[in-house]
C-alpha positions in Angstrom: 104.1 90.4 82.9 106.9 91.0 85.4 106.1 93.6 88.0 109.1 96.0 88.1 107.5 98.2 90.8 105.6 95.9 93.2 103.5 97.8 95.7 100.5 97.1 98.0 101.9 93.6 98.6 101.8 91.4 101.7 104.8 93.3 103.0 104.1 95.7 105.9 107.1 97.9 105.1 107.7 100.8 102.8 110.5 100.0 100.4 112.5 102.2 97.9 113.0 100.7 94.5 115.4 102.2 92.0 113.8 103.5 88.8 114.7 101.4 85.8 112.9 103.5 83.2 114.1 106.7 81.4 112.7 110.0 82.4 112.6 111.4 78.9 112.2 108.8 76.1 112.3 110.9 72.9 114.8 113.1 71.1 115.1 116.8 71.8 112.8 119.2 69.9 109.7 120.5 71.7 111.4 121.4 75.0 114.3 123.8 75.3 117.5 122.3 76.5 117.0 124.0 79.9 113.5 122.6 80.2 114.6 119.1 79.2 117.5 119.1 81.6 115.4 120.4 84.5 112.6 117.9 83.8 115.1 115.1 83.8 117.0 116.2 86.9 114.3 117.3 89.3 111.2 115.8 87.7 109.4 118.9 86.5 109.6 122.1 84.5 107.4 125.1 84.0 106.4 126.5 80.6 105.2 130.1 80.8 102.3 131.5 78.8 101.1 128.5 77.0 97.6 130.0 76.7 96.7 133.5 75.6 94.0 135.6 77.3 91.2 134.5 74.9 92.0 130.8 75.3 92.2 131.2 79.1 88.9 133.0 79.3 87.1 130.2 77.4 88.5 127.7 79.9 87.5 129.8 82.9 83.9 130.1 81.6 83.5 126.4 81.2 85.3 125.5 84.4 83.0 127.9 86.3 80.0 126.2 84.8 81.3 122.8 85.9 81.9 124.0 89.4 78.3 125.3 89.9 76.2 123.0 87.7 77.1 119.4 88.7 74.0 117.8 90.1 74.1 114.0 89.8 77.3 114.0 87.7 79.3 110.9 88.7 82.5 112.5 87.3 82.4 115.1 90.1 84.3 114.6 93.4 83.4 116.7 96.4 85.4 117.7 99.5 85.5 114.9 102.1 83.2 116.8 104.6 81.1 119.0 102.3 79.4 119.2 98.9 82.0 121.7 97.6 83.4 120.5 94.3 87.0 119.2 94.6 87.5 117.7 91.1 85.8 117.1 87.8 87.2 114.1 85.9 87.0 112.8 82.3 86.8 116.2 80.6 89.1 115.7 77.6 86.3 114.5 75.2 84.4 117.8 75.3 85.1 121.3 74.1 87.1 123.4 74.8 89.2 120.8 76.6 89.2 118.4 73.6 90.8 121.1 71.4 93.4 121.9 74.1 94.3 118.2 74.5 95.2 118.3 70.8 97.3 121.5 71.2 100.3 121.1 68.9 102.8 122.3 71.6 101.4 119.9 74.2 101.4 117.0 71.7 105.0 117.7 70.6 106.0 117.7 74.3 104.1 114.4 74.8 105.9 112.8 72.0 109.3 114.0 73.2 108.8 112.8 76.8 107.0 109.6 76.0 109.1 108.7 73.0 106.2 108.4 70.5 102.5 108.6 70.3 100.7 109.3 73.5 97.1 109.4 74.7 95.2 111.1 77.5 95.2 108.6 80.3 93.3 110.9 82.7 92.0 114.5 82.6 90.6 116.6 85.4 90.1 120.0 86.9 91.1 120.4 90.5 89.4 123.2 92.4 90.4 124.8 95.6 87.7 127.2 96.8 88.6 130.2 98.8 89.2 129.4 102.4 87.3 126.2 102.2 89.1 123.5 100.2 91.5 120.9 101.7 94.7 119.7 100.2 96.1 116.5 98.7 98.4 114.3 100.8 101.9 113.4 99.6 101.8 110.7 96.8 103.3 109.5 93.6 100.7 109.3 90.8 102.4 106.4 89.2 102.0 104.3 92.4 98.2 104.5 92.0 98.2 104.2 88.2 100.5 101.2 88.4 98.6 99.4 91.2 95.0 100.3 90.3 95.1 101.0 86.5 97.8 98.5 85.4 100.2 101.1 84.0 103.4 98.9 83.5 106.2 101.5 83.2 107.0 105.1 84.0 106.4 106.4 80.5 103.8 109.0 81.5 103.6 112.6 82.7 101.1 115.3 83.7 100.6 118.7 82.1 99.0 120.9 84.7 97.6 124.0 83.1 96.9 126.9 85.5 93.4 128.3 85.0 94.0 130.6 88.0 97.2 132.0 89.4 98.9 129.6 91.7 100.3 131.6 94.7 102.0 130.8 98.0 98.7 131.3 99.7 96.0 129.4 97.8 97.3 125.8 98.2 100.0 125.5 95.5 101.5 122.3 94.5 104.5 121.2 96.5 107.1 118.7 95.1 110.2 116.9 96.3 112.8 117.5 93.6 114.5 114.4 92.3 112.0 112.0 94.0 110.9 110.7 90.6 114.1 108.7 90.4 113.1 106.2 93.1 109.8 104.3 93.4 108.2 104.1 96.9 106.6 100.7 97.4 103.7 101.1 99.9 102.1 98.5 102.2 98.4 98.0 102.6 95.8 96.1 100.6 93.8 98.1 98.0 90.0 98.2 99.0 87.4 97.4 96.4 86.3 100.5 94.4 89.1 102.4 96.1 88.7 105.3 93.7 85.6 106.5 95.5 87.5 107.1 98.7 90.9 107.8 97.0 89.7 110.8 94.9 88.3 112.6 97.9 91.1 111.7 100.4 93.8 109.2 99.6 94.6 106.7 102.3 96.5 103.8 100.7 99.6 104.3 98.6 100.9 107.3 100.6 104.3 107.6 102.3 104.8 107.5 106.1 106.8 110.1 108.0 110.0 108.0 107.9 109.8 107.6 104.1 109.2 111.3 103.7 112.2 112.1 105.8 114.3 109.8 103.7 113.2 111.4 100.4 113.7 114.9 101.8 117.2 113.9 103.0 118.0 112.7 99.5 116.7 116.0 98.1 118.9 118.0 100.5 115.9 118.9 102.6 114.1 120.7 99.7 110.4 121.0 99.1 109.8 123.1 96.0 106.6 125.2 96.0 105.2 125.7 92.5 103.9 129.2 91.9 102.7 130.2 88.4 100.5 132.6 86.5 97.2 131.8 84.8 98.0 130.3 81.4 101.3 128.7 82.5 101.7 124.9 82.3 103.7 122.7 84.7 105.1 119.4 83.3 105.8 116.8 85.9 106.9 113.2 85.9 104.4 110.5 86.8 106.6 109.3 89.8 107.3 112.7 91.3 106.3 112.9 94.9 103.9 115.8 95.4 101.1 117.1 97.5 99.4 120.4 98.4 97.9 122.1 101.4 94.6 123.8 102.0 93.6 127.0 100.4 93.6 129.6 103.2 93.4 132.6 100.9 90.3 134.4 99.6 91.4 133.5 96.0 90.4 130.3 94.1 93.0 128.0 92.7 91.8 125.9 89.7 94.1 123.8 87.6 93.4 121.6 84.5 95.5 118.5 84.1 96.0 116.2 81.2 97.9 113.0 81.9 99.7 111.8 78.8 100.7 108.1 78.6 102.7 106.4 75.8 100.5 104.3 73.6 103.3 101.6 73.9 102.7 101.7 77.6 99.2 100.4 77.3 97.4 99.4 80.5 97.4 95.7 81.6 95.5 94.1 84.5 95.8 96.2 87.7 98.8 95.1 89.7 96.9 95.3 92.9 94.6 92.5 91.8 91.4 94.6 91.7 89.2 95.6 88.8 90.1 98.5 86.5 88.9 101.9 87.6 86.1 103.5 85.5 87.0 105.1 82.2 86.5 108.7 83.4 89.4 108.1 85.8 91.6 105.9 83.6 90.8 106.1 79.9 92.2 103.9 77.1 94.2 104.9 74.0 91.1 104.5 71.7 89.4 107.4 73.6 92.0 110.1 72.7 95.3 109.8 71.1 97.6 112.8 71.4 97.6 114.8 68.2 94.1 113.7 67.2 91.3 116.1 67.9 
């Protein structure tokens, strides 16, 4: 298969590659015209109030349990310098997350953006504990999913459901609007079992200062800070450059993310030449197809 987005090659330079894939593949329907236009233009859109209070409380209860009771769970990632939980992966096969992954609204959106049936490529809860948790460096998810999971094309997106309020103070997501239209090819060989290091603190596949400056110049110098209420969902493109800072507030920030990938965009061999990452990080269509509970 031809590699349309080569990265982590022998080159020692960062390189910008024009995106050749659509941003939205399907016909209008699930998204409003404003949401669809915003998603296409800047790479993200916010949907308010996806979950009601009862649904949200059920998620909070289970998320709290995952945070505190995780001894020996290989799906848990802790902070780089402590045993504080940073992320829990591979959660879409168990209630209440399984039912939420089959949410009619989310699945209709997945079919619209992906242009057909989709499945959950990855699911996780990211926690930022009050005044303790570190952030995530700038990155494009697709760069990793392409290199390490063998995702061929940009036919994938993330639905980030806010379990807690995301404020200016508790380490909210930051994005570079419009950066999804260009792929950043990154230098550096992928280490064996890179996911162990990567999930705690990403080192390869991240932009340098010069590349960041170029992307920000193209975006008119803009970094958008995403604030949202608990129960809101942020939809963002797989190639949108994003990151977040540390939580310096006394309030937790927990977000649940489902990554929907088109069934027709099935994974092939990783383009970095390494073995596939484990299933709890990169699942296959047979594990969960959108619309099937």
